[in-house]
C-alpha positions as CSV (number, residue, x, y, z in Angstrom):
1,M,-46.4,82.6,12.8
2,R,-44.6,85.3,10.8
3,P,-44.8,84.7,7.0
4,R,-41.6,86.7,6.4
5,I,-39.6,84.3,8.7
6,I,-41.2,81.3,7.0
7,W,-40.2,82.7,3.6
8,I,-36.6,83.3,4.7
9,I,-36.3,79.7,6.0
10,F,-37.9,78.5,2.8
11,C,-35.4,80.4,0.6
12,K,-32.5,79.1,2.8
13,E,-33.6,75.5,2.4
14,I,-34.2,75.8,-1.4
15,T,-30.8,77.4,-1.8
16,E,-29.1,74.6,0.1
17,A,-31.0,71.9,-1.8
18,L,-29.9,73.4,-5.1
19,R,-26.3,73.5,-3.9
20,D,-26.4,69.8,-2.8
21,R,-25.3,67.5,-5.5
22,V,-27.0,64.5,-4.0
23,T,-30.4,66.3,-4.0
24,L,-29.9,67.4,-7.6
25,L,-28.9,63.8,-8.6
26,V,-32.1,62.5,-7.0
27,L,-34.3,65.1,-8.6
28,V,-32.7,65.1,-12.1
29,G,-30.7,61.9,-12.5
30,L,-33.2,59.4,-11.2
31,P,-36.3,60.6,-13.3
32,L,-34.3,61.2,-16.5
33,V,-31.9,58.2,-16.4
34,L,-32.5,55.6,-13.8
35,Y,-36.3,55.2,-14.1
36,P,-36.4,54.8,-17.9
37,V,-33.5,52.3,-17.8
38,T,-35.2,50.4,-15.0
39,F,-38.5,50.2,-16.8
40,V,-36.8,49.1,-20.1
41,T,-34.7,46.5,-18.3
42,T,-37.6,45.2,-16.4
43,S,-39.8,44.9,-19.5
44,Q,-37.0,43.1,-21.4
45,V,-36.5,40.7,-18.5
46,V,-40.2,39.9,-18.3
47,E,-40.4,39.5,-22.1
48,H,-37.4,37.2,-22.2
49,R,-38.8,35.1,-19.4
50,T,-42.2,34.9,-21.1
51,M,-40.5,33.8,-24.4
52,V,-38.5,31.1,-22.5
53,E,-41.7,29.8,-20.8
54,D,-43.6,29.8,-24.1
55,R,-40.9,27.7,-25.7
56,R,-40.8,25.2,-22.8
57,V,-42.5,21.9,-23.3
58,S,-45.0,21.0,-20.6
59,T,-45.0,17.4,-19.4
60,V,-48.5,15.9,-18.8
61,A,-48.9,12.6,-17.1
62,V,-51.8,10.7,-18.6
63,W,-53.6,8.2,-16.4
64,G,-56.4,6.1,-17.9
65,V,-57.3,3.8,-20.7
66,G,-58.6,4.8,-24.1
67,A,-59.4,8.4,-25.0
68,S,-57.3,8.1,-28.2
69,P,-59.3,10.8,-30.0
70,L,-58.5,13.3,-27.2
71,L,-54.8,12.3,-26.9
72,D,-54.3,12.3,-30.7
73,W,-55.9,15.8,-30.7
74,L,-53.6,17.1,-28.0
75,A,-50.5,15.5,-29.7
76,S,-51.3,16.8,-33.1
77,T,-52.4,20.4,-32.3
78,N,-49.8,21.4,-29.8
79,N,-46.1,20.6,-29.9
80,R,-45.6,22.1,-26.4
81,L,-47.3,19.3,-24.6
82,K,-45.5,16.1,-23.9
83,L,-47.9,13.3,-23.0
84,E,-46.4,10.6,-20.7
85,P,-48.8,7.7,-20.2
86,W,-49.0,6.3,-16.7
87,Q,-46.1,8.6,-15.5
88,G,-45.6,8.3,-11.8
89,I,-48.8,6.5,-11.0
90,P,-48.8,3.8,-8.2
91,T,-49.3,0.3,-9.4
92,S,-52.5,-0.2,-7.3
93,L,-54.1,2.9,-8.8
94,R,-53.2,1.8,-12.3
95,R,-54.8,-1.5,-11.8
96,E,-57.9,0.2,-10.4
97,L,-58.1,2.5,-13.4
98,E,-57.6,-0.2,-15.9
99,A,-60.3,-2.3,-14.3
100,G,-62.7,0.7,-14.0
101,R,-63.2,0.2,-10.2
102,L,-62.4,3.7,-9.0
103,P,-65.4,5.4,-7.3
104,R,-64.6,8.8,-8.8
105,A,-65.2,7.3,-12.3
106,Q,-68.9,6.8,-11.4
107,P,-71.4,9.6,-12.4
108,G,-72.8,11.5,-9.4
109,H,-69.7,11.1,-7.2
110,P,-69.2,14.3,-5.1
111,A,-65.9,15.0,-6.7
112,L,-67.5,15.0,-10.2
113,L,-70.3,17.5,-9.2
114,P,-69.9,21.2,-10.1
115,R,-67.5,23.1,-7.9
116,E,-70.3,25.2,-6.4
117,L,-72.0,22.0,-5.1
118,R,-68.8,20.4,-3.9
119,L,-68.0,23.6,-2.0
120,G,-71.5,23.7,-0.4
121,L,-72.6,26.9,-2.3
122,G,-76.3,27.1,-2.7
123,R,-77.1,24.5,-0.1
124,P,-79.1,25.2,3.1
125,R,-76.4,23.8,5.3
126,A,-72.7,24.1,5.4
127,E,-70.6,21.4,3.7
128,P,-66.9,20.7,3.8
129,T,-65.0,23.1,1.6
130,T,-62.1,20.8,0.7
131,E,-61.9,18.0,-1.8
132,P,-61.8,14.5,-0.3
133,E,-58.2,13.4,0.3
134,D,-58.5,10.2,-1.9
135,A,-55.7,8.1,-3.3
136,V,-55.9,9.7,-6.7
137,L,-55.5,13.2,-5.3
138,R,-52.5,12.2,-3.1
139,A,-50.8,10.4,-6.0
140,A,-51.3,13.3,-8.4
141,R,-50.0,15.8,-5.8
142,E,-46.9,13.7,-5.3
143,V,-46.2,13.5,-9.0
144,V,-46.7,17.3,-9.5
145,S,-44.8,18.3,-6.3
146,S,-41.8,16.0,-7.2
147,K,-41.8,17.6,-10.7
148,Q,-42.2,14.2,-12.4
149,A,-44.8,16.0,-14.5
150,D,-46.3,19.5,-14.6
151,A,-49.9,18.2,-14.5
152,V,-51.8,15.0,-14.4
153,L,-54.6,14.3,-16.8
154,I,-56.9,11.4,-15.7
155,V,-59.2,9.8,-18.2
156,W,-62.0,8.1,-16.3
157,P,-63.3,4.7,-17.4
158,G,-66.1,4.9,-20.0
159,F,-64.7,8.0,-21.8
160,D,-64.6,6.4,-25.3
161,E,-68.0,4.8,-24.8
162,A,-69.6,8.1,-23.7
163,L,-68.2,9.8,-26.9
164,R,-69.6,7.0,-29.1
165,R,-73.0,7.4,-27.6
166,Q,-72.7,11.2,-27.9
167,E,-72.7,11.7,-24.2
168,R,-70.4,13.4,-21.9
169,G,-66.9,12.0,-21.3
170,R,-65.2,12.7,-18.0
171,I,-61.6,13.7,-17.4
172,S,-59.8,15.4,-14.5
173,V,-56.7,17.6,-14.6
174,Y,-54.6,18.0,-11.4
175,Y,-52.2,20.9,-11.3
176,D,-50.5,23.1,-8.7
177,S,-51.3,26.8,-9.1
178,V,-48.4,27.8,-6.9
179,I,-45.9,26.3,-9.3
180,P,-45.6,28.5,-12.4
181,R,-44.8,25.7,-14.7
182,S,-47.8,23.7,-13.5
183,A,-50.2,26.7,-13.8
184,Q,-49.0,27.3,-17.3
185,T,-49.5,23.7,-18.2
186,W,-53.1,23.9,-17.0
187,S,-53.6,27.1,-19.1
188,R,-52.4,25.3,-22.2
189,L,-54.4,22.2,-21.5
190,S,-57.5,24.2,-20.8
191,D,-57.3,26.0,-24.2
192,H,-56.8,22.8,-26.1
193,L,-59.5,20.9,-24.2
194,D,-61.9,23.7,-25.1
195,Q,-60.9,23.4,-28.8
196,F,-61.4,19.6,-28.6
197,R,-64.8,20.2,-27.1
198,Q,-65.8,22.5,-29.9
199,H,-64.4,19.9,-32.4
200,V,-66.6,17.2,-31.0
201,V,-69.6,19.4,-31.0
202,K,-69.1,20.3,-34.6
203,E,-68.7,16.6,-35.5
204,R,-72.0,15.7,-33.7
205,Q,-73.7,18.6,-35.5
206,R,-72.4,17.4,-38.8
207,E,-73.5,13.8,-38.2
208,R,-77.0,14.8,-37.3
209,G,-77.3,17.2,-40.3
210,L,-77.9,20.3,-38.2
211,P,-77.3,23.7,-39.8
212,K,-74.1,25.6,-38.9
213,A,-76.1,28.3,-37.2
214,F,-77.8,25.8,-34.9
215,L,-75.3,26.4,-32.0
216,T,-74.8,30.1,-32.7
217,P,-78.2,31.7,-33.0
218,L,-76.6,35.1,-32.3
219,E,-73.6,36.6,-34.0
220,V,-72.0,39.5,-32.2
221,Q,-69.4,41.7,-33.9
222,Q,-67.4,44.1,-31.8
223,D,-65.2,46.9,-33.2
224,D,-63.2,49.3,-31.1
225,I,-63.7,52.7,-32.7
226,A,-61.1,54.4,-30.5
227,P,-58.0,55.4,-32.5
228,L,-54.6,54.1,-31.4
229,Q,-53.6,57.5,-30.1
230,R,-56.6,57.6,-27.8
231,Q,-55.9,54.1,-26.6
232,I,-52.3,55.0,-25.8
233,G,-53.4,58.2,-24.1
234,N,-55.8,56.2,-22.0
235,I,-53.0,53.9,-20.8
236,L,-50.7,56.8,-20.1
237,G,-53.5,58.6,-18.3
238,Q,-53.9,55.7,-16.0
239,A,-50.2,55.1,-15.4
240,L,-48.7,58.6,-15.3
241,P,-50.5,59.8,-12.1
242,L,-49.2,56.8,-10.2
243,L,-45.7,57.4,-11.6
244,L,-45.8,61.1,-10.7
245,I,-47.0,60.3,-7.1
246,M,-44.1,57.9,-6.7
247,L,-41.6,60.4,-8.0
248,A,-42.9,63.2,-5.8
249,A,-42.9,60.9,-2.7
250,L,-39.3,59.8,-3.4
251,G,-38.1,63.4,-4.0
252,A,-39.9,64.5,-0.8
253,L,-38.3,61.7,1.2
254,I,-34.8,62.5,0.2
255,A,-35.3,66.3,0.7
256,A,-37.0,65.8,4.1
257,I,-34.1,63.5,5.3
258,D,-31.5,66.1,4.2
259,M,-33.4,69.0,5.8
260,S,-33.7,67.3,9.2
261,S,-31.1,64.7,10.0
262,G,-28.7,66.0,7.4
263,E,-28.8,69.5,8.9
264,K,-28.3,68.0,12.3
265,E,-25.2,66.1,11.2
266,R,-23.8,69.3,9.6
267,A,-24.3,71.1,13.0
268,T,-26.4,73.8,11.4
269,M,-29.6,72.9,13.2
270,Q,-28.3,74.3,16.5
271,T,-27.6,77.7,14.9
272,L,-31.1,77.8,13.5
273,L,-32.6,77.0,16.8
274,C,-30.6,79.8,18.5
275,A,-32.1,82.4,16.1
276,P,-35.1,84.4,17.3
277,V,-37.6,82.2,15.4
278,R,-40.3,79.9,16.6
279,S,-40.2,76.1,16.1
280,L,-43.5,76.2,14.1
281,E,-42.0,78.7,11.7
282,I,-39.0,76.4,11.1
283,V,-41.3,73.5,10.5
284,G,-43.5,75.6,8.1
285,G,-40.5,76.8,6.1
286,K,-39.0,73.3,5.8
287,F,-42.4,71.9,4.9
288,L,-42.8,74.4,2.0
289,A,-39.3,73.6,0.9
290,V,-39.9,69.9,0.9
291,S,-43.2,70.3,-1.0
292,T,-41.5,72.5,-3.6
293,V,-38.7,70.0,-4.1
294,S,-41.1,67.1,-4.4
295,L,-43.2,68.8,-7.0
296,S,-40.3,70.2,-9.1
């Protein structure tokens, strides 16, 4: 290859690219105008959607008898949860729950074991990896899928008695992670169920006269000593390389299309091929031009 010919072709392509308004618009207009507007608009849309979802009230179907402390706690601490007793439950399941005859209400049932055991993790032989398709699961799936409720909270029989004896009360929450409203409802329920759990633990601790530090033997305090400017710089340092790569790829794509198919449409490629130059020299000059445009 002859470097002088490659340089001539490179200068020709750069001159034509700078004369082309479309190329200048892509190189200057998109990074300076379109991208910031797109980012700001997208962030505002996401923020608005998040605010709308936060204000929305989640409907929770409550199946079961008793559990008044838990239900009162959920009703008093969160005004974004609407509890609907017996919403969408079949009559036969309601009678079974009220009578306390459902097998899943009994301790030790496979559906009440930890998820690792139900999925067969830690066992020497393979076990089914799906939850049994029982009547409660089918009914809860129907209620959530038909959007009668965003989630189903089941209070198994013996919940109140277990709390009175300072034992473990059992509840189940059915939700659909594919439906955003249902997944958000589970997130809200999970937070407030954790708060209720901590509240019950503190009450038991107070009744037994245990010191406040009984459950927290270790106090860990964390402080981020990085200044705000360094934190912002760290975020920009992670995001800017990806943004620069995207901008360079887009600029190279537009320039490569114009220098190949665009030149063929303008009928200038034939003239270049008739010149006493080699094909590799043409490719080399165009490649340098595309690289320069993409990095500019």
